[in-house]
C-alpha positions in Angstrom: -137.8 -157.8 -60.1 -139.8 -156.6 -57.0 -139.1 -153.0 -56.1 -137.2 -152.8 -52.8 -138.0 -149.8 -50.7 -134.5 -149.9 -49.1 -133.0 -149.5 -52.6 -135.3 -146.7 -53.5 -134.4 -144.8 -50.3 -130.7 -145.3 -51.1 -131.3 -144.0 -54.6 -132.8 -140.9 -53.1 -129.8 -140.4 -50.9 -127.5 -140.9 -53.9 -129.3 -138.4 -56.1 -129.6 -135.8 -53.4 -125.9 -136.2 -52.5 -124.9 -135.5 -56.1 -127.2 -132.5 -56.2 -125.6 -131.1 -53.0 -122.1 -131.6 -54.6 -123.1 -129.7 -57.7 -125.1 -127.0 -56.0 -123.4 -126.1 -52.7 -119.9 -126.3 -53.8 -117.9 -126.9 -57.0 -114.5 -126.8 -55.1 -114.8 -129.8 -52.8 -116.1 -128.2 -49.6 -118.6 -131.0 -49.5 -116.8 -133.4 -51.8 -118.4 -136.4 -50.2 -121.6 -135.6 -52.1 -119.9 -137.0 -55.2 -119.9 -140.4 -53.5 -123.6 -140.6 -54.5 -122.3 -141.7 -57.9 -120.4 -144.6 -56.2 -123.6 -145.5 -54.3 -125.5 -145.5 -57.6 -123.0 -147.8 -59.2 -123.2 -150.4 -56.4 -127.0 -150.2 -56.5 -126.9 -150.7 -60.3 -124.7 -153.8 -59.9 -127.2 -155.2 -57.4 -130.2 -154.5 -59.7 -128.6 -155.9 -62.8 -127.6 -159.1 -61.0 -131.3 -159.7 -60.3 -132.5 -158.7 -63.7 -130.0 -161.0 -65.4 -131.8 -164.0 -63.9 -135.1 -162.9 -65.5 -134.1 -162.1 -69.1 -132.5 -163.4 -72.2 -129.5 -161.4 -73.5 -131.6 -159.7 -76.1 -134.3 -158.8 -73.6 -131.8 -157.5 -71.1 -130.1 -155.3 -73.7 -133.3 -154.0 -75.1 -134.7 -153.2 -71.6 -131.5 -151.4 -70.5 -131.1 -149.3 -73.7 -134.8 -148.3 -73.7 -134.4 -147.3 -70.1 -131.3 -145.2 -70.4 -131.3 -143.4 -73.8 -134.7 -141.7 -74.3 -134.7 -139.7 -71.1 -130.9 -139.1 -71.5 -131.5 -137.6 -74.9 -134.2 -135.3 -73.6 -132.0 -134.1 -70.8 -128.9 -133.7 -72.9 -130.5 -131.8 -75.8 -130.4 -128.4 -74.1 -126.7 -128.9 -73.3 -125.9 -129.8 -76.9 -127.6 -126.5 -78.0 -126.3 -124.3 -75.2 -122.7 -125.7 -75.0 -121.6 -126.6 -78.5 -118.2 -128.3 -78.3 -117.8 -129.8 -81.8 -118.8 -133.1 -83.5 -116.9 -135.4 -81.1 -118.7 -134.0 -78.1 -122.0 -134.3 -80.0 -121.3 -137.9 -80.8 -120.2 -138.7 -77.2 -123.4 -137.1 -76.0 -125.7 -138.9 -78.4 -124.1 -142.3 -78.2 -122.6 -142.4 -74.7 -119.4 -143.7 -76.3 -116.7 -141.2 -75.3 -113.6 -142.3 -77.1 -112.9 -140.3 -80.3 -109.5 -139.7 -82.0 -107.8 -141.6 -79.2 -109.1 -139.2 -76.6 -111.8 -139.3 -73.9 -114.5 -136.8 -74.8 -116.9 -136.1 -72.0 -120.6 -135.7 -73.0 -121.9 -132.1 -73.2 -124.1 -132.9 -70.2 -121.2 -134.0 -68.0 -123.1 -136.3 -65.7 -123.3 -138.6 -68.7 -119.8 -139.8 -68.0 -121.3 -142.2 -65.5 -123.8 -143.5 -68.0 -121.0 -144.3 -70.4 -119.7 -146.7 -67.8 -123.2 -148.0 -67.2 -123.6 -148.9 -70.8 -120.3 -150.9 -70.8 -121.4 -152.7 -67.7 -124.7 -153.6 -69.3 -122.8 -155.0 -72.3 -120.8 -157.2 -69.9 -124.0 -158.4 -68.2 -125.5 -159.3 -71.6 -122.4 -161.3 -72.5 -122.6 -163.0 -69.1 -126.2 -164.1 -69.7 -125.3 -165.3 -73.2 -122.2 -167.2 -72.1 -120.9 -167.5 -68.5 -120.1 -164.7 -66.0 -116.4 -165.9 -66.2 -116.2 -164.7 -69.8 -116.8 -160.9 -69.2 -114.9 -161.1 -65.9 -111.8 -162.4 -67.6 -112.0 -159.8 -70.3 -112.5 -157.0 -67.8 -109.5 -158.3 -65.8 -107.3 -158.0 -68.8 -108.7 -154.5 -69.6 -108.2 -153.4 -65.9 -104.5 -154.5 -66.1 -104.2 -152.5 -69.3 -105.8 -149.5 -67.8 -103.5 -149.5 -64.8 -100.3 -150.1 -66.8 -100.8 -148.0 -69.9 -101.8 -144.5 -70.8 -104.3 -145.6 -73.6 -107.6 -143.7 -73.1 -109.6 -146.6 -74.6 -108.2 -149.0 -71.9 -108.7 -146.4 -69.2 -112.4 -146.3 -70.2 -113.1 -150.0 -70.8 -111.0 -151.1 -67.9 -111.9 -148.3 -65.5 -111.5 -149.4 -61.9 -114.9 -147.7 -61.3 -116.4 -150.9 -62.8 -115.4 -152.7 -59.6 -118.2 -150.8 -57.9 -120.8 -152.5 -60.2 -119.2 -155.9 -59.3 -119.5 -155.0 -55.6 -123.2 -154.6 -56.2 -123.3 -158.0 -57.8 -121.7 -159.6 -54.8 -124.2 -157.8 -52.5 -127.0 -159.4 -54.6 -126.1 -162.9 -53.2 -128.7 -164.3 -50.8 -128.7 -162.8 -47.4 -129.6 -164.8 -44.3 -128.4 -162.5 -41.5 -129.0 -159.0 -40.4 -126.2 -156.7 -41.4 -127.7 -153.4 -40.4 -124.6 -152.2 -38.6 -122.8 -152.3 -42.0 -124.6 -149.0 -42.7 -122.8 -147.3 -39.8 -119.5 -149.0 -40.8 -119.8 -147.8 -44.3 -120.5 -144.2 -43.2 -117.6 -144.4 -40.8 -115.3 -145.5 -43.5 -116.5 -142.7 -45.8 -115.8 -140.2 -43.1 -112.1 -141.3 -43.0 -111.5 -141.0 -46.8 -110.4 -138.0 -48.9 -113.2 -135.6 -49.8 -111.6 -134.7 -53.2 -112.0 -138.1 -54.8 -115.0 -136.8 -56.8 -113.0 -134.6 -59.3 -114.2 -135.7 -62.8 -110.9 -135.4 -64.6 -109.2 -137.4 -61.9 -112.0 -140.0 -61.8 -111.3 -140.7 -65.5 -107.7 -141.7 -64.6 -107.3 -145.3 -63.7 -104.9 -144.8 -60.8 -107.2 -142.3 -59.1 -110.4 -144.3 -60.0 -108.9 -147.3 -58.2 -108.6 -145.3 -55.0 -112.1 -144.0 -55.5 -113.5 -147.5 -55.9 -111.7 -148.7 -52.8 -112.3 -145.6 -50.6 -115.9 -144.8 -51.7 -117.1 -148.0 -53.5 -116.5 -150.4 -50.6 -118.3 -148.2 -48.0 -121.1 -147.8 -50.5 -121.4 -151.6 -50.8 -121.5 -152.0 -47.1 -124.3 -149.4 -46.9 -126.3 -151.1 -49.6 -125.8 -154.5 -47.9 -126.8 -153.2 -44.5 -129.9 -151.5 -45.9 -131.1 -154.6 -47.8 -130.9 -156.7 -44.6 -133.2 -154.1 -43.0 -135.8 -154.1 -45.7 -138.7 -154.5 -43.2 -137.7 -151.3 -41.5 -138.1 -149.4 -44.7 -141.8 -150.5 -45.0 -142.7 -147.9 -42.4 -144.7 -144.9 -43.6 -141.9 -142.5 -42.6 -140.0 -143.7 -45.6 -142.8 -143.1 -48.1 -141.4 -139.7 -49.2 -137.8 -140.8 -49.6 -139.1 -143.8 -51.6 -140.9 -141.3 -53.9 -137.7 -139.3 -54.3 -135.9 -142.5 -55.1 -138.4 -143.3 -57.9 -137.5 -140.0 -59.4 -133.7 -140.4 -58.9 -132.8 -140.8 -62.6 -134.7 -137.7 -63.6 -133.2 -135.8 -60.6 -129.7 -136.9 -61.7 -130.1 -135.9 -65.3 -132.0 -132.6 -65.0 -130.6 -131.0 -61.8 -127.6 -129.4 -63.6 -130.0 -127.1 -65.4 -130.7 -125.5 -62.0 -127.5 -126.2 -60.1 -125.4 -124.5 -62.7 -128.0 -122.3 -64.3 -129.2 -120.3 -61.4 -127.5 -118.0 -58.9 -130.1 -118.0 -56.1 -129.1 -118.9 -52.5 -127.9 -122.5 -52.6 -130.6 -124.1 -50.4 -133.2 -122.7 -52.6 -131.3 -123.8 -55.7 -130.9 -127.3 -54.3 -134.7 -127.5 -53.6 -135.5 -126.2 -57.1 -133.0 -128.7 -58.6 -134.6 -131.7 -56.8 -138.1 -130.3 -57.5 -137.3 -130.0 -61.2 -136.1 -133.6 -61.3 -139.3 -134.8 -59.6 -141.4 -132.7 -62.1 -139.6 -134.3 -65.0 -140.2 -137.7 -63.6 -143.9 -137.1 -63.3 -144.3 -135.3 -66.6 -141.8 -137.2 -68.8 -140.1 -140.2 -67.3 -143.2 -142.0 -66.0 -144.8 -141.7 -69.5 -141.7 -143.1 -71.1 -141.8 -146.0 -68.6 -145.5 -146.6 -69.4 -144.8 -146.6 -73.1 -141.9 -148.9 -72.6 -144.0 -151.3 -70.5 -146.7 -151.4 -73.2 -144.2 -152.1 -75.9 -142.6 -154.9 -73.8 -146.0 -156.6 -73.5 -146.5 -156.6 -77.2 -143.1 -158.0 -78.0 -142.8 -161.8 -78.1 -140.5 -163.2 -75.4 -137.8 -165.6 -76.4 -136.8 -168.7 -74.4 -135.4 -167.9 -71.0 -131.7 -168.4 -70.5 -130.4 -168.8 -67.0 -127.0 -167.5 -66.2 -124.4 -170.2 -65.4 
C-alpha cells in the first residue's frame, strides 16, 4: 500500500494528542486528547481495508503480528519489571489477550489496552479475507449484542463498541470521487460538542460507555480522516514534511511516551517535548531496524496465491 501523507499527518496528530492527555493532565482538563486513540482506530480500519486486498490471510496475519508485537514487547518490558502485578497482568502484557479468570486484566503498560482491540480486529480481517466480510461482521454483531446486554467481561472485550471505529475506517476506505475537505471542520466541530471525559480507561472498557465514545468521538474522527484523504494533494506541500516524519514515528511515540509522561516531574511542556522526542528516538534507533528486518524476512518468504476478498 502506498504511504499517504494525509494519513501520516493524522497519525502524528493522534499520537501527540494522546501525549498531551497523558502529560498535561490526568484528570480530564484536556480530555479531548484521548480522542487520539479513536483517530488511530479509524486510521487502522482504513489501512487494514487496503492491506486486505493485497495479502492472503496467512500473509496478513504474519505481517500484522510481526508489526505489533516486537516493538510492544520492548516497550512493555520496563513496565513488567517496574510495576509487577502478578501472573495475569504479565500474561496480558505478553500476549495482548486481557481476559483471565473471567476478568479484564489491563496490560502493565496500560496503553496496550488499545492493542488488545487491534489484535482482535486483525483476526476479523484475516477471517474476512479467508471467507467473506459478512462472516466476521455477523459474528461481531452477535458479540456486540452480548456486550450491550450482559455483564460478561469476555463479551465486553470481543464485542466492544470501540470496534465500530475500525469499521468506520473500512467505510472511509471506499473509493472517493469528490472533495470532502470540509468534513475536517465538521469533525472538529462535532468533537467540540462532546463530553471531554469519554477517555477514562475504566469507563472505555464498559460497553455502554464505549458505545457513546464510538459515536461521539469515533464518527468525528472518521469525518476528519475522510476529509483529509480527499485533500491528499494539499499534504504534498513541504510544510507537512515534519508532521509526516512525526507520523512515521507515531507507534513508537505511543508506546514509549508513558516512560516520560508518568516518569518525570518537570514542567509539562518540557515533559511533553521529551516524551515525543523519546518516541522519535526509539523509532530511529529501534523501530526502523525492526521494520527493515521484517522487510528482509518478507522478501525471503515464499508468497502464496493471492486471495481477493469477496
